[in-house]
N, C-alpha and C positions, 0 to 999 in steps of 0.2 A: 519287547521294544525293537523298533527298527534299528537297522544298522545305518548309524548316522553319517557313514561314509556315502550312503546312497540318496542322501536328501541335501537339500539346499535352502538357504533361507532367502527371504524377499532382496535383502541388501546384497547378499552373494549373487544373486540373478541379475540384480541392475549392474553390479559391477562387471559381469560378464558379458552383458549385452553392450555396455558401455553407451556413449552419448554419439547417436548418429541420426539418420533421416527420421526415425521414430520419433525422437524428442523433438528434432527440428520442427515437426507437424505441431506437437504439443506446445512447444514455445511460441509457436506462430499465432496459435488460437488463443492462448493465454494472453500473449502481446497485444492481440486485437483488442481484447477486453481493457487491457491497460490503456492503451490508446484512447479508446471510448471515454473512459472514465477521465483521463487527462484533459480531452478536448471539452467535454461537458463541464468540469470544473473550471477551466481557463476561460471559457466562453462567458463566465459572469464578471470578469473583468472589462467587457467591451459592450455587452446589451444594455446595461443600466441605463446610461444616459441616454441613449435612443428611445427605448421604451418610455422613460420618463417624459421626454420632449413630445412624443406622439400621443401620450393618454394625460397629459398635464398632471403627472405623479407629484406626491411631495416627496422630499429626501427619504422620509420613513418608508413610505410604501416602496420606493426604487430599493432600499436596503432589505426590504423583505423578501424579494425575489431571490436575493443571494441567500439569505439565512435559512430560508424553507429548503433549499437544496441540503444544506449542510444537516438540517435536522433529519430530513429525510435519509441521508446517509448514515447518520447515527443510528437510526432504527433498523435501516437495511443491513447494514454490517453484523449486526446481532442475530437478526432474524435469518439471514441467509446461511450464516454459520451453524445455527441450530438445525437447518433444513439439510445442509450437506453432511453434518455430523450423524444425522439421524437416519436420512433418507437415501444418502448417496450424493456425491459430488456430481454426476450428470444430471440429476434432477435439479440441484442447487443451479447449476450454470444454465439449464433451459428456464426456469423460474427468472433468474436476472436477465437473460436475453430478451424474454417476452415483456418484461416490465419496462426496462430500458429503452429498448428500441419504441415500444409503443408510445410511451410518454414523451420520450425526445422528439420523435416525429411530430406527433400531435401538437406539442407546445408551439410549433412553428406557424401553426392555424389557428392560434388562440383569438377569439374574437373579443376577449376583454381581458382586463387586469386579474380577475378573480380566476378566472380559467387558467390563466398562465401561471398564478402562483401556484394552483393546485396541480396542474401538470409538472411543473418544475419540482414540486415536493415529491411527487409519485417517481418522478424521474431519479430524483435523488436516493429514493428508497432502493431502486435498482443499481445505483452508482453503489451503495455501500457493499454491493457484491465483490468489490474488487479484492478484498483478501480472500476469497474463495478462489479465484484464478491464481493467486499467488501459492496458496495450500496445495492445491491440485498439481500444479507444475512441478513443486518442489518434489513431491511423492513420486515423480519418475526420474529424479536425477540422482546417479551415483555419489555417493558422500564424498569421496575425495575431491571431486571438482564442483561440490554443490555450491560454496559461496561464490565462485566465479561466474557461474551459470546464473545464478540468482541476480548478480549485478547485471548481467547481460540482458536479463529479463527485465530489469528495471529499466533499461533504455528506452524501453518501449513508452514507458510514460513520459520520457523526455521528448521522444519524437511527436509524441501527442500535444505536448505544450508548444513545441516549436510549429507543428503544423496549423494549430488553432490560431496562433499569433499571426502566422502568414496569411491564413485564411480571412481572418478579421481586417489586416491590414488590405487585402485585395478587396473584399465584398462588402465591408461594411460602409464605405463612401460611396459605393455604387449601387449595391442592391438592398441594403438594410438589413436590420436584425433578423427578420423572417427566413431571408435565404440562408442566413449564416446558422440559424438553428437546424434547418432544414438538412442542409450539406454536412453540419456537423454530426448529424444522427446516422449517418451513413456506417460507421465502423459499428455501431451497435447493431444495425441492421444485418451487417455481413456475419457477426457473430451468432445471430440467430439463424441465418440461411445454412452456414457450416456446420451447426451444431450435430447434424446427423453423422458425422463423422469424428465426433467426440468419444473417446474410451473411458470405461470407469477406472477409477485410482485400483491397480492391484492391491495397494497397501490397505485401502478401504474394504476391498473384497476379503483379503486375508483376515482382517479383523473381524468380520462376519462370519468368517469360518467358509467362505466361498471360494476354496483354493483351486478347484477346477477352472472356474471363470478367470481367475487370476493368472493361472498358467497359460490360459489360452491367449491371452492378451499379452503376457511376456514373450510367447513364442511368436506372435505375430511381430512384436518389436523386434526380436531377434533376427527374424527374416529380413524385416525392411533394413536392419543395421548391419546385415551380412555378418553376423556371430552366432555362436552357439550358447544354449542354457547350459548351466552345469548339468553333468550326468545325475540320473535318479530323479526324485520327484520334489515338488515344493512344500517345503514343511511350513505349515501355518505358523505365523509368529504367536498365535494364542496357545500353542503347545510346545514351542521351541525353548529350548534351554535359555535362561536368562543371564548367565554368567557374565557375558560380554557386556550387556547393558547394565548390568550392575558395576561392572569395572568403570564405566564410563559416565554413569549419573549415580555415583554412590548414595547421595542423600535424597533422592528423590523418589525412591521407592516406584521405580518404574518397571512393571513387568517382573515381579518375582513371584513365581507360582509357588516356590518351595516354601516361602517365609512370609506370604502374603495373601491378602483375598482382593480380587479386583473390584474396583468400584463401576458399577453398571451406569450406562447412559442412555436409559430409555427414553428420556423427555428431555426437552428444553431446559427445564428448571433443574433437573439432576446434572446436565452437563455444565450449565452454569455454575452450579454448586461446587464442581470440581474445581474451579479456579480458585476457591477460598479454603481448599483442603490444607491442611498444616503443613505439608511438604510443597506447596506451589504459591500460598498465599504472598509471601515475600516477593517472589519473582513477579507475581502478576501486578501488585500495586507499583513496583519498580519500572516494570514495562508502560503501565498505564502513564506514569510520570514523563517517561521518555517519549511516548507516543502523542500526549498532550504537548509537551515541549517543542517536539519536532514540527507539529502542524502548527502551533502558534508562530514559530519562528519563519517557517517556510511561507505559509500564506501572508504573514507580517511582511517579509521582504518583498513579496510580489507587490501587494498593495501599497508599500511604502515607495516603491518605484513609480507606482502609477501617480501616487499623490505628488512625489517630487517633480515628475517630468511634466505633468499637466500644470504646474503652478497654480493648484486650486485652492491652495491654504490661503488664508485671510494675511498671512505674512509674506506673501508670495516673493516680495521683493528680498527677502532674506534667504530663500530657497537656493539650493546648490544648483538647480537646472535652470536653463533661459526659460523666462515666463513666456509662455504661447498659448494661442488658443486652438492650434491645429490639433486635431485628434491623431495626425500623422506622427507627433512626438509621442504620444502614448504607446501607438503600435510598435513604433521603432524600438522604444527604450524596453518595452516588455518583450521584444524579440531578442534584443542583444542580451538581456539577463537571461533568458530562457536557453541561450547558447551556453550559458555557464555550467549548465547541468551535465554537459558532455565531458570536459575535462572532470568535473567531480565523479562522474561515473567511472571513469577511467582511472583515477586515483583509487576509488574504492575497490575496483577490481584487482588493482595491484596489491592492497594492502589486506583485504580479507581473508584470504586463505594464507597469508603469510605471518600476520601478527596476531590473528585472531579477531573475533567479532568485538568483544570487548575493548580490546585496546584500539582497534580500528576506529570506534565511536568515540572513545575519550579523546584521541588525536584530532579527530575531524571537528569535534565541538572545540576544542582548544583554538584551532587554527580560525574557524568560523568566528569566534569571541574576538579574535585579534584583528580580524578584517572590519568589524563593526566598529571599533574603537574611535577611528577618524570622524565618523557621523556624530560623535558627541557634541561637536560644534558644526556649524556650517562651514561647506567646503566647496572648492570649485568643482564644475561639472565633471572633470575628468576624474578627480580624486573620488567623488561622490560615485560614479560609475564602477570604479575599480572596486570600491568598498562593497557595493552591492553585488557585484559581479562575483568577488571573491567570496562573499558570506553565504550567497545563494550556492554556489559551488560545492561547499563543505557542508552546508546544513542539508543538502539534498544527498550528499554522501551518508551521512549519519542517518537520514530518513531511509535510505535504501538498505544499509546493514540492520538496522532495527527491524526492517521486513525480512530480513534473512533470519534472524537471531529469534524472532516471534514463533513462526511455524517450526523451528527446529528444537525449541525448548518443550512445546507442548506435544502431548502423544496424538495419535492418529484419532483415537476415539472421541478427543475434543480439540484438535487442532484448528479446524476452520471457526469454531466457537470462540476459541481462546485469542486468536488473530482478530477474528471480528470484532469482539468486545474491546479489545485494544485500539482497533482501528475506530471505534465508535468514541472512545475518550480522545483520540484525536480529533475527532469531528467537533468535539466540544472546544477544543483549542481553535479550529477553524472558524468556530461561530463567535468565541469571544474575542479574537483577535480585532477583527474589525470595528468591534464596538469600543474597544479600548485603546489600542496602540496607534491605528489611524486617527481617531478622535484627537489623540494628544498632537498629531502632527498638523492636523487641521487647526487646531488652537494655538498653534505657535509655540508648541512644546515638544520641538523635535529631540531635544536633548533628553527630556523625560522619556519618550518613547524608547530611544535607543538604551537608555538604562534599564528599562523594563526587559527589553529583549535579552540584554545581556545577563541579567538576573536569571531568567528563563533557561538561557543556554547553560549557566553555571549549574542549576539545579538539575537539569537534564543530564550533564556529565557526570553529577555526583550519582544519580541513580544508577548509570551505567556500572560506575566503579564498584557498588555495592551489590551486582548480580552476583547470586552464588555460584554460577556454572559458566563455564565457556563451552561453546558448542561446535568448534571449529573440527572437521573430520570425523565426528561421533556420529554413528548410526541412530535413525529417527526410532523413537519409542512408540508403541503402538496402544499401550493401555496404562492407566494410572491404577497403583495399588497402594494399599495402606498395611501396616503391620498387622498380623493377626493379634487379637486379643490373647493376653497370658492366660 
C-alpha cells in the first residue's frame, strides 16, 4: 500500500486549487449554454402570434410550435445525460452545441410551418442538454462553496430571460420574428465556437481511471489560479478509501469497496436502471415530483403574466390588468416579472449554504405559495403585478436549489443521466401547464387556475420534506454500489 500522506483525493485537490480564473472560464462557458437555453425557451412567449398571423395558423397549430420544443427537450435531457455519462462531458457538450446552434439558426429561415415545427423540435432536443452544463460545472467547484457558486451559475438563466425579453421588445415590432430567432441563436453559436477550450471533467476522468489526464487538468487549473496542488499524487476515487463518503451518505451505499460491489454503467439502459436501485428510488421519485412542480409553476406564472397583461381572455373586463391590444404591454410585463428572478437568486445564494438545500426549498415554496394567494380573486393591476413578481421570485429560487441538489445527490457515474431524466420530467410539467392552467384562465376560471398552482406548490414542498438526505457541504460521490450478497 502507498503512504496515504503522499496521496490526495480529487476533493482535496479542488479545495487546494480554490475558485479562481480557471473556474471563471468554466462558469462563463457553462453560463453561455444556460443563457442560450433561457433565450430559446423565452422566445416561445413572443413569436407565436406573429407566426400565426403570417401563415394563417389555427390556435392549435400555434401552440404546437411551443409544445414540440418541450417534447424535444424531454428527449434531449435524457439522451445527453446518457452520452455525457458514458462517453464524457466534452463529447456531450460538443453534440449539444452542434444540434442547438444548427437548428436554432436554421429555424429563422424556415420556408413554411412544417419546417419551423421540425427545426424547433430538433432545437429543443439540443436545449435538453442544459443539465449537462450544470453537472459539468458542478464537478469543478470545491465543496464548501458549491451551493453559492451554483446559485451564481443560475443567474445566467435569468440573464438569458431578461436579454430575450429586451430583444423581443426591440426587434419584434421593427424586424419581425425571423430576426428575433436569428439573433437569439448567437449564444448557441458562441458555445460551438469556443468549444475547443473546454476541458474534460477531472471527476469523470478519475471515474474512468484516467488519473494522469485528470492530474494534468488540475495542474493547469492550479497554475491559472496561482495556487498549488497538494503534495503527492492524485488518488483515483475508484481505489480511495470510502470512509468519509460513508459518513456523509450513510444509507446510499455510495462507493464502499470493502462492503459492496459497484454497479457498472456500460450502457444508457443500465445507467437509467440505476435510478431505480433500492437506495435511490425514493430520492428519484421525490426529485421528479419537485422538478415537475417547479416547471409547472414557473412556466405557468410566465404564461399567466402574458394572459393577464394582454387581456386575451373572454372575460377580459374582469382581469387585473388594463385591457390593451398593444404588444408593448406583453413585452413590458414579461420584462418586469423576469427581473423578479434577480432577488430570487440573491435570496437563494444567501440561504442555500446556511440552512441547507432542503430547508431552502421548503422556505421558498412556502413564501411563493403566500404570494399567489391574492390572485384567488381578481385584483388591481399593482397587486397582481406584486403577486406575480413575488411568486416568480421564490419559485425560481426553488428551481435553482433543486438544480443544485439533484447533481449533488447522484454519483458521477450517473450524474448527468439522473439530472437529465429529472429535467425531462420537468419538461412534462412545461408541456402540461399551458394545456391546463392557461386554458383555465382563458376560460374565465382564474381562481381555479390559481388553486391548481397552489396545490402543485404544496405537493412539491412535501416532496422536499421527504428527501432522505441533505447534501450541503458534502463531497460528491463517484460510483453507486449495493451491498454484497450474504
